[in-house]
Biopython code that builds the backbone (N, CA, C, O; Angstrom):
import numpy as np
from Bio.PDB.StructureBuilder import StructureBuilder

atoms = [
    (1, "MET", "N", (-4.829, -14.467, -6.005)),
    (1, "MET", "CA", (-4.246, -14.101, -4.741)),
    (1, "MET", "C", (-2.940, -14.843, -4.541)),
    (1, "MET", "O", (-2.804, -16.004, -4.928)),
    (2, "THR", "N", (-2.001, -14.173, -3.945)),
    (2, "THR", "CA", (-0.722, -14.786, -3.607)),
    (2, "THR", "C", (-0.683, -15.044, -2.120)),
    (2, "THR", "O", (-1.024, -14.166, -1.328)),
    (3, "GLU", "N", (-0.278, -16.217, -1.736)),
    (3, "GLU", "CA", (-0.254, -16.552, -0.310)),
    (3, "GLU", "C", (1.141, -16.940, 0.125)),
    (3, "GLU", "O", (1.837, -17.706, -0.542)),
    (4, "GLN", "N", (1.536, -16.383, 1.276)),
    (4, "GLN", "CA", (2.810, -16.743, 1.908)),
    (4, "GLN", "C", (2.463, -17.400, 3.220)),
    (4, "GLN", "O", (1.660, -16.857, 3.978)),
    (5, "HIS", "N", (3.040, -18.551, 3.516)),
    (5, "HIS", "CA", (2.708, -19.264, 4.740)),
    (5, "HIS", "C", (3.752, -19.042, 5.809)),
    (5, "HIS", "O", (4.944, -18.927, 5.524)),
    (6, "GLY", "N", (3.284, -18.982, 7.057)),
    (6, "GLY", "CA", (4.144, -18.882, 8.210)),
    (6, "GLY", "C", (3.593, -19.789, 9.287)),
    (6, "GLY", "O", (2.586, -20.460, 9.063)),
    (7, "ALA", "N", (4.214, -19.831, 10.436)),
    (7, "ALA", "CA", (3.824, -20.767, 11.482)),
    (7, "ALA", "C", (2.955, -20.158, 12.547)),
    (7, "ALA", "O", (2.014, -20.813, 12.995)),
    (8, "ALA", "N", (3.212, -18.941, 12.982)),
    (8, "ALA", "CA", (2.516, -18.357, 14.128)),
    (8, "ALA", "C", (1.271, -17.619, 13.703)),
    (8, "ALA", "O", (1.260, -16.998, 12.640)),
    (9, "PRO", "N", (0.217, -17.669, 14.504)),
    (9, "PRO", "CA", (-0.985, -16.886, 14.193)),
    (9, "PRO", "C", (-0.725, -15.409, 14.407)),
    (9, "PRO", "O", (0.067, -15.053, 15.279)),
    (10, "PRO", "N", (-1.364, -14.534, 13.640)),
    (10, "PRO", "CA", (-1.158, -13.100, 13.819)),
    (10, "PRO", "C", (-1.741, -12.604, 15.123)),
    (10, "PRO", "O", (-2.740, -13.146, 15.596)),
    (11, "ASP", "N", (-1.138, -11.579, 15.719)),
    (11, "ASP", "CA", (-1.690, -11.049, 16.968)),
    (11, "ASP", "C", (-2.695, -9.955, 16.638)),
    (11, "ASP", "O", (-2.909, -9.622, 15.472)),
    (12, "ALA", "N", (-3.313, -9.398, 17.686)),
    (12, "ALA", "CA", (-4.404, -8.449, 17.512)),
    (12, "ALA", "C", (-3.927, -7.111, 16.912)),
    (12, "ALA", "O", (-4.757, -6.351, 16.412)),
    (13, "TYR", "N", (-2.645, -6.807, 16.945)),
    (13, "TYR", "CA", (-2.166, -5.512, 16.484)),
    (13, "TYR", "C", (-1.469, -5.563, 15.121)),
    (13, "TYR", "O", (-0.891, -4.565, 14.689)),
    (14, "ILE", "N", (-1.514, -6.677, 14.462)),
    (14, "ILE", "CA", (-0.773, -6.856, 13.231)),
    (14, "ILE", "C", (-1.234, -5.903, 12.123)),
    (14, "ILE", "O", (-0.409, -5.401, 11.360)),
    (15, "GLU", "N", (-2.538, -5.653, 12.031)),
    (15, "GLU", "CA", (-3.053, -4.761, 11.000)),
    (15, "GLU", "C", (-2.436, -3.361, 11.117)),
    (15, "GLU", "O", (-1.967, -2.785, 10.135)),
    (16, "ALA", "N", (-2.450, -2.836, 12.339)),
    (16, "ALA", "CA", (-1.889, -1.492, 12.576)),
    (16, "ALA", "C", (-0.399, -1.468, 12.302)),
    (16, "ALA", "O", (0.119, -0.494, 11.758)),
    (17, "GLU", "N", (0.285, -2.523, 12.670)),
    (17, "GLU", "CA", (1.726, -2.578, 12.442)),
    (17, "GLU", "C", (2.045, -2.593, 10.939)),
    (17, "GLU", "O", (2.997, -1.948, 10.497)),
    (18, "ILE", "N", (1.259, -3.318, 10.172)),
    (18, "ILE", "CA", (1.455, -3.368, 8.700)),
    (18, "ILE", "C", (1.159, -2.003, 8.090)),
    (18, "ILE", "O", (1.913, -1.537, 7.236)),
    (19, "HIS", "N", (0.075, -1.356, 8.513)),
    (19, "HIS", "CA", (-0.266, -0.022, 7.979)),
    (19, "HIS", "C", (0.865, 0.958, 8.276)),
    (19, "HIS", "O", (1.260, 1.735, 7.406)),
    (20, "ARG", "N", (1.383, 0.923, 9.495)),
    (20, "ARG", "CA", (2.470, 1.823, 9.881)),
    (20, "ARG", "C", (3.734, 1.508, 9.056)),
    (20, "ARG", "O", (4.394, 2.425, 8.568)),
    (21, "LEU", "N", (4.062, 0.251, 8.903)),
    (21, "LEU", "CA", (5.233, -0.149, 8.121)),
    (21, "LEU", "C", (5.143, 0.410, 6.701)),
    (21, "LEU", "O", (6.104, 0.999, 6.207)),
    (22, "LEU", "N", (4.004, 0.230, 6.047)),
    (22, "LEU", "CA", (3.855, 0.663, 4.659)),
    (22, "LEU", "C", (3.829, 2.184, 4.534)),
    (22, "LEU", "O", (4.349, 2.732, 3.562)),
    (23, "ALA", "N", (3.237, 2.860, 5.492)),
    (23, "ALA", "CA", (3.134, 4.331, 5.429)),
    (23, "ALA", "C", (4.451, 5.007, 5.773)),
    (23, "ALA", "O", (4.815, 6.010, 5.158)),
    (24, "GLU", "N", (5.176, 4.459, 6.762)),
    (24, "GLU", "CA", (6.384, 5.134, 7.240)),
    (24, "GLU", "C", (7.676, 4.734, 6.524)),
    (24, "GLU", "O", (8.684, 5.430, 6.645)),
    (25, "ASP", "N", (7.660, 3.645, 5.795)),
    (25, "ASP", "CA", (8.847, 3.211, 5.033)),
    (25, "ASP", "C", (9.014, 4.167, 3.839)),
    (25, "ASP", "O", (8.167, 4.176, 2.946)),
    (26, "PRO", "N", (10.090, 4.972, 3.805)),
    (26, "PRO", "CA", (10.233, 5.941, 2.720)),
    (26, "PRO", "C", (10.332, 5.315, 1.330)),
    (26, "PRO", "O", (10.016, 5.968, 0.336)),
    (27, "ALA", "N", (10.755, 4.085, 1.252)),
    (27, "ALA", "CA", (10.843, 3.410, -0.055)),
    (27, "ALA", "C", (9.487, 2.962, -0.560)),
    (27, "ALA", "O", (9.319, 2.712, -1.754)),
    (28, "VAL", "N", (8.510, 2.858, 0.344)),
    (28, "VAL", "CA", (7.167, 2.411, -0.045)),
    (28, "VAL", "C", (6.185, 3.558, 0.073)),
    (28, "VAL", "O", (5.513, 3.884, -0.906)),
    (29, "ALA", "N", (6.078, 4.184, 1.239)),
    (29, "ALA", "CA", (5.176, 5.302, 1.499)),
    (29, "ALA", "C", (3.787, 5.033, 0.927)),
    (29, "ALA", "O", (3.231, 5.871, 0.217)),
    (30, "GLU", "N", (3.239, 3.880, 1.231)),
    (30, "GLU", "CA", (1.945, 3.468, 0.675)),
    (30, "GLU", "C", (0.851, 3.529, 1.736)),
    (30, "GLU", "O", (0.946, 2.894, 2.786)),
    (31, "GLN", "N", (-0.195, 4.311, 1.438)),
    (31, "GLN", "CA", (-1.322, 4.424, 2.366)),
    (31, "GLN", "C", (-2.591, 3.786, 1.802)),
    (31, "GLN", "O", (-3.619, 3.745, 2.479)),
    (32, "GLY", "N", (-2.523, 3.290, 0.572)),
    (32, "GLY", "CA", (-3.720, 2.750, -0.078)),
    (32, "GLY", "C", (-3.879, 1.250, 0.084)),
    (32, "GLY", "O", (-4.727, 0.649, -0.576)),
    (33, "ILE", "N", (-3.089, 0.635, 0.941)),
    (33, "ILE", "CA", (-3.199, -0.804, 1.174)),
    (33, "ILE", "C", (-3.866, -1.043, 2.519)),
    (33, "ILE", "O", (-3.491, -0.433, 3.521)),
    (34, "THR", "N", (-4.842, -1.921, 2.541)),
    (34, "THR", "CA", (-5.537, -2.264, 3.760)),
    (34, "THR", "C", (-5.139, -3.667, 4.178)),
    (34, "THR", "O", (-5.139, -4.589, 3.362)),
    (35, "ALA", "N", (-4.802, -3.826, 5.443)),
    (35, "ALA", "CA", (-4.468, -5.156, 6.016)),
    (35, "ALA", "C", (-5.642, -5.579, 6.882)),
    (35, "ALA", "O", (-6.071, -4.836, 7.766)),
    (36, "VAL", "N", (-6.166, -6.785, 6.626)),
    (36, "VAL", "CA", (-7.306, -7.278, 7.367)),
    (36, "VAL", "C", (-6.962, -8.626, 7.968)),
    (36, "VAL", "O", (-6.557, -9.550, 7.263)),
    (37, "HIS", "N", (-7.130, -8.728, 9.281)),
    (37, "HIS", "CA", (-6.852, -9.984, 10.005)),
    (37, "HIS", "C", (-7.982, -10.958, 9.718)),
    (37, "HIS", "O", (-9.153, -10.655, 9.946)),
    (38, "ARG", "N", (-7.621, -12.118, 9.220)),
    (38, "ARG", "CA", (-8.577, -13.185, 8.938)),
    (38, "ARG", "C", (-8.231, -14.391, 9.801)),
    (38, "ARG", "O", (-7.216, -14.393, 10.496)),
    (39, "GLU", "N", (-9.070, -15.404, 9.754)),
    (39, "GLU", "CA", (-8.882, -16.601, 10.550)),
    (39, "GLU", "C", (-7.508, -17.225, 10.357)),
    (39, "GLU", "O", (-6.885, -17.664, 11.323)),
    (40, "ARG", "N", (-7.037, -17.266, 9.128)),
    (40, "ARG", "CA", (-5.782, -17.954, 8.836)),
    (40, "ARG", "C", (-4.618, -17.018, 8.530)),
    (40, "ARG", "O", (-3.615, -17.450, 7.960)),
    (41, "GLY", "N", (-4.733, -15.769, 8.894)),
    (41, "GLY", "CA", (-3.631, -14.840, 8.646)),
    (41, "GLY", "C", (-4.106, -13.460, 8.356)),
    (41, "GLY", "O", (-5.125, -13.012, 8.882)),
    (42, "VAL", "N", (-3.361, -12.776, 7.508)),
    (42, "VAL", "CA", (-3.663, -11.382, 7.139)),
    (42, "VAL", "C", (-3.788, -11.301, 5.635)),
    (42, "VAL", "O", (-2.993, -11.891, 4.905)),
    (43, "VAL", "N", (-4.807, -10.555, 5.162)),
    (43, "VAL", "CA", (-4.999, -10.326, 3.735)),
    (43, "VAL", "C", (-4.728, -8.857, 3.460)),
    (43, "VAL", "O", (-5.249, -7.975, 4.142)),
    (44, "LEU", "N", (-3.894, -8.606, 2.438)),
    (44, "LEU", "CA", (-3.602, -7.243, 2.001)),
    (44, "LEU", "C", (-4.477, -6.909, 0.821)),
    (44, "LEU", "O", (-4.471, -7.629, -0.178)),
    (45, "TYR", "N", (-5.236, -5.821, 0.917)),
    (45, "TYR", "CA", (-6.134, -5.376, -0.159)),
    (45, "TYR", "C", (-5.713, -4.009, -0.646)),
    (45, "TYR", "O", (-5.137, -3.229, 0.112)),
    (46, "GLY", "N", (-5.990, -3.713, -1.886)),
    (46, "GLY", "CA", (-5.736, -2.376, -2.442)),
    (46, "GLY", "C", (-5.318, -2.486, -3.887)),
    (46, "GLY", "O", (-5.384, -3.546, -4.509)),
    (47, "GLU", "N", (-4.880, -1.333, -4.405)),
    (47, "GLU", "CA", (-4.408, -1.270, -5.792)),
    (47, "GLU", "C", (-3.129, -0.445, -5.830)),
    (47, "GLU", "O", (-2.976, 0.535, -5.101)),
    (48, "VAL", "N", (-2.223, -0.862, -6.690)),
    (48, "VAL", "CA", (-0.952, -0.165, -6.892)),
    (48, "VAL", "C", (-0.748, -0.014, -8.400)),
    (48, "VAL", "O", (-1.479, -0.590, -9.205)),
    (49, "GLU", "N", (0.269, 0.779, -8.758)),
    (49, "GLU", "CA", (0.453, 1.108, -10.182)),
    (49, "GLU", "C", (1.326, 0.128, -10.944)),
    (49, "GLU", "O", (1.453, 0.263, -12.161)),
    (50, "SER", "N", (1.943, -0.865, -10.279)),
    (50, "SER", "CA", (2.760, -1.808, -11.024)),
    (50, "SER", "C", (2.912, -3.137, -10.263)),
    (50, "SER", "O", (2.834, -3.178, -9.035)),
    (51, "PRO", "N", (3.127, -4.210, -11.018)),
    (51, "PRO", "CA", (3.402, -5.502, -10.382)),
    (51, "PRO", "C", (4.644, -5.443, -9.488)),
    (51, "PRO", "O", (4.699, -6.112, -8.456)),
    (52, "HIS", "N", (5.634, -4.648, -9.882)),
    (52, "HIS", "CA", (6.851, -4.530, -9.073)),
    (52, "HIS", "C", (6.551, -3.931, -7.722)),
    (52, "HIS", "O", (7.080, -4.391, -6.710)),
    (53, "ARG", "N", (5.705, -2.904, -7.682)),
    (53, "ARG", "CA", (5.327, -2.275, -6.422)),
    (53, "ARG", "C", (4.570, -3.249, -5.538)),
    (53, "ARG", "O", (4.810, -3.321, -4.333)),
    (54, "ARG", "N", (3.663, -3.992, -6.134)),
    (54, "ARG", "CA", (2.907, -4.997, -5.372)),
    (54, "ARG", "C", (3.872, -6.025, -4.761)),
    (54, "ARG", "O", (3.763, -6.375, -3.586)),
    (55, "ASP", "N", (4.806, -6.493, -5.575)),
    (55, "ASP", "CA", (5.776, -7.491, -5.083)),
    (55, "ASP", "C", (6.652, -6.934, -3.965)),
    (55, "ASP", "O", (6.977, -7.637, -3.009)),
    (56, "GLU", "N", (7.035, -5.648, -4.098)),
    (56, "GLU", "CA", (7.865, -5.015, -3.074)),
    (56, "GLU", "C", (7.111, -4.867, -1.766)),
    (56, "GLU", "O", (7.687, -5.083, -0.700)),
    (57, "ILE", "N", (5.841, -4.505, -1.819)),
    (57, "ILE", "CA", (5.004, -4.404, -0.608)),
    (57, "ILE", "C", (4.909, -5.770, 0.050)),
    (57, "ILE", "O", (5.105, -5.894, 1.258)),
    (58, "LEU", "N", (4.611, -6.788, -0.733)),
    (58, "LEU", "CA", (4.495, -8.135, -0.173)),
    (58, "LEU", "C", (5.813, -8.597, 0.426)),
    (58, "LEU", "O", (5.829, -9.219, 1.488)),
    (59, "ARG", "N", (6.923, -8.296, -0.250)),
    (59, "ARG", "CA", (8.239, -8.683, 0.246)),
    (59, "ARG", "C", (8.524, -8.012, 1.591)),
    (59, "ARG", "O", (8.973, -8.672, 2.528)),
    (60, "ARG", "N", (8.269, -6.726, 1.691)),
    (60, "ARG", "CA", (8.559, -6.011, 2.945)),
    (60, "ARG", "C", (7.681, -6.507, 4.093)),
    (60, "ARG", "O", (8.148, -6.637, 5.225)),
    (61, "VAL", "N", (6.423, -6.780, 3.803)),
    (61, "VAL", "CA", (5.535, -7.257, 4.879)),
    (61, "VAL", "C", (5.935, -8.653, 5.332)),
    (61, "VAL", "O", (6.006, -8.910, 6.534)),
    (62, "THR", "N", (6.199, -9.558, 4.398)),
    (62, "THR", "CA", (6.563, -10.925, 4.783)),
    (62, "THR", "C", (7.947, -10.955, 5.433)),
    (62, "THR", "O", (8.215, -11.814, 6.273)),
    (63, "GLU", "N", (8.827, -10.022, 5.053)),
    (63, "GLU", "CA", (10.129, -9.923, 5.695)),
    (63, "GLU", "C", (10.011, -9.441, 7.135)),
    (63, "GLU", "O", (10.722, -9.915, 8.021)),
    (64, "ARG", "N", (9.113, -8.504, 7.357)),
    (64, "ARG", "CA", (8.912, -7.944, 8.713)),
    (64, "ARG", "C", (8.134, -8.896, 9.619)),
    (64, "ARG", "O", (8.352, -8.913, 10.830)),
    (65, "PHE", "N", (7.216, -9.700, 9.033)),
    (65, "PHE", "CA", (6.377, -10.624, 9.797)),
    (65, "PHE", "C", (6.518, -12.041, 9.222)),
    (65, "PHE", "O", (5.564, -12.574, 8.656)),
    (66, "PRO", "N", (7.678, -12.641, 9.361)),
    (66, "PRO", "CA", (7.930, -13.932, 8.713)),
    (66, "PRO", "C", (7.069, -15.101, 9.222)),
    (66, "PRO", "O", (6.919, -16.100, 8.518)),
    (67, "ASP", "N", (6.514, -14.994, 10.406)),
    (67, "ASP", "CA", (5.707, -16.084, 10.965)),
    (67, "ASP", "C", (4.224, -15.901, 10.779)),
    (67, "ASP", "O", (3.440, -16.697, 11.296)),
    (68, "VAL", "N", (3.813, -14.873, 10.056)),
    (68, "VAL", "CA", (2.399, -14.573, 9.837)),
    (68, "VAL", "C", (2.037, -14.958, 8.398)),
    (68, "VAL", "O", (2.699, -14.513, 7.460)),
    (69, "PRO", "N", (0.996, -15.776, 8.213)),
    (69, "PRO", "CA", (0.539, -16.081, 6.862)),
    (69, "PRO", "C", (-0.029, -14.794, 6.213)),
    (69, "PRO", "O", (-0.953, -14.183, 6.751)),
    (70, "ILE", "N", (0.512, -14.406, 5.094)),
    (70, "ILE", "CA", (0.090, -13.196, 4.384)),
    (70, "ILE", "C", (-0.473, -13.601, 3.033)),
    (70, "ILE", "O", (0.153, -14.351, 2.283)),
    (71, "THR", "N", (-1.660, -13.096, 2.732)),
    (71, "THR", "CA", (-2.272, -13.288, 1.423)),
    (71, "THR", "C", (-2.393, -11.939, 0.741)),
    (71, "THR", "O", (-2.864, -10.982, 1.356)),
    (72, "SER", "N", (-1.984, -11.840, -0.506)),
    (72, "SER", "CA", (-2.042, -10.579, -1.241)),
    (72, "SER", "C", (-3.220, -10.592, -2.205)),
    (72, "SER", "O", (-3.316, -11.448, -3.084)),
    (73, "ASP", "N", (-4.101, -9.636, -2.022)),
    (73, "ASP", "CA", (-5.195, -9.396, -2.976)),
    (73, "ASP", "C", (-5.037, -7.972, -3.476)),
    (73, "ASP", "O", (-6.005, -7.214, -3.546)),
    (74, "ILE", "N", (-3.822, -7.621, -3.820)),
    (74, "ILE", "CA", (-3.476, -6.277, -4.297)),
    (74, "ILE", "C", (-3.513, -6.301, -5.832)),
    (74, "ILE", "O", (-2.798, -7.063, -6.482)),
    (75, "GLY", "N", (-4.364, -5.447, -6.375)),
    (75, "GLY", "CA", (-4.492, -5.364, -7.827)),
    (75, "GLY", "C", (-3.579, -4.304, -8.398)),
    (75, "GLY", "O", (-3.089, -3.425, -7.688)),
    (76, "VAL", "N", (-3.359, -4.407, -9.715)),
    (76, "VAL", "CA", (-2.546, -3.408, -10.423)),
    (76, "VAL", "C", (-3.472, -2.603, -11.303)),
    (76, "VAL", "O", (-4.196, -3.153, -12.132)),
    (77, "ILE", "N", (-3.443, -1.264, -11.113)),
    (77, "ILE", "CA", (-4.296, -0.401, -11.905)),
    (77, "ILE", "C", (-3.523, 0.108, -13.118)),
    (77, "ILE", "O", (-2.293, 0.155, -13.114)),
    (78, "ARG", "N", (-4.250, 0.478, -14.130)),
    (78, "ARG", "CA", (-3.633, 1.018, -15.347)),
    (78, "ARG", "C", (-3.261, 2.486, -15.079)),
    (78, "ARG", "O", (-4.090, 3.280, -14.634)),
    (79, "THR", "N", (-2.031, 2.814, -15.351)),
    (79, "THR", "CA", (-1.568, 4.186, -15.104)),
    (79, "THR", "C", (-1.322, 4.946, -16.396)),
    (79, "THR", "O", (-0.949, 6.119, -16.362)),
    (80, "GLN", "N", (-1.524, 4.301, -17.520)),
    (80, "GLN", "CA", (-1.320, 4.951, -18.808)),
    (80, "GLN", "C", (-2.681, 5.331, -19.397)),
    (80, "GLN", "O", (-3.703, 4.734, -19.060)),
    (81, "ALA", "N", (-2.678, 6.302, -20.254)),
    (81, "ALA", "CA", (-3.903, 6.714, -20.943)),
    (81, "ALA", "C", (-4.406, 5.576, -21.819)),
    (81, "ALA", "O", (-3.599, 4.824, -22.366)),
    (82, "PRO", "N", (-5.715, 5.433, -21.966)),
    (82, "PRO", "CA", (-6.251, 4.373, -22.834)),
    (82, "PRO", "C", (-5.774, 4.555, -24.268)),
    (82, "PRO", "O", (-5.594, 5.679, -24.737)),
    (83, "SER", "N", (-5.572, 3.443, -24.955)),
    (83, "SER", "CA", (-5.095, 3.511, -26.328)),
    (83, "SER", "C", (-6.246, 3.457, -27.332)),
    (83, "SER", "O", (-6.037, 3.644, -28.531)),
    (84, "GLN", "N", (-7.451, 3.203, -26.846)),
    (84, "GLN", "CA", (-8.626, 3.145, -27.721)),
    (84, "GLN", "C", (-9.721, 4.057, -27.177)),
    (84, "GLN", "O", (-9.779, 4.346, -25.982)),
    (85, "VAL", "N", (-10.586, 4.501, -28.085)),
    (85, "VAL", "CA", (-11.719, 5.319, -27.698)),
    (85, "VAL", "C", (-12.812, 4.400, -27.184)),
    (85, "VAL", "O", (-13.135, 3.391, -27.810)),
    (86, "GLU", "N", (-13.381, 4.756, -26.038)),
    (86, "GLU", "CA", (-14.457, 3.952, -25.497)),
    (86, "GLU", "C", (-15.778, 4.353, -26.161)),
    (86, "GLU", "O", (-16.152, 5.526, -26.153)),
    (87, "GLU", "N", (-16.476, 3.377, -26.731)),
    (87, "GLU", "CA", (-17.742, 3.588, -27.385)),
    (87, "GLU", "C", (-18.870, 3.394, -26.387)),
    (87, "GLU", "O", (-19.005, 2.311, -25.817)),
    (88, "LEU", "N", (-19.672, 4.406, -26.168)),
    (88, "LEU", "CA", (-20.802, 4.294, -25.260)),
    (88, "LEU", "C", (-22.086, 4.063, -26.048)),
    (88, "LEU", "O", (-22.244, 4.626, -27.131)),
    (89, "PRO", "N", (-23.008, 3.249, -25.532)),
    (89, "PRO", "CA", (-24.257, 2.973, -26.255)),
    (89, "PRO", "C", (-25.178, 4.171, -26.284)),
    (89, "PRO", "O", (-26.267, 4.099, -26.853)),
]
sb = StructureBuilder()
sb.init_structure("model")
sb.init_model(0)
sb.init_chain("A")
sb.init_seg("    ")
for serial, (resi, resn, name, xyz) in enumerate(atoms, 1):
    if name == "N":
        sb.init_residue(resn, " ", resi, " ")
    sb.init_atom(name, np.array(xyz, "f"), 0.0, 1.0, " ", f" {name:<3s}", serial, name[0])
structure = sb.get_structure()
């Protein structure tokens, strides 16, 4: 997990604001990320197709909410076809 620290605690509407930011930003247009308010900030969950996309999402959220501690638990999924045959028992 990647954590960004800020000073102010998140407010009750931060999850919805993050969802709207990610969905409505034409450069991101991401609906597969979930923002969950936790005791010490907000955790972003989900999967994206590249480390660059994950970093861009985290950058945009921390830029928009600089005083909110943001933790990223966004995984990167494989978008290419497997290179080996899977052997089943």
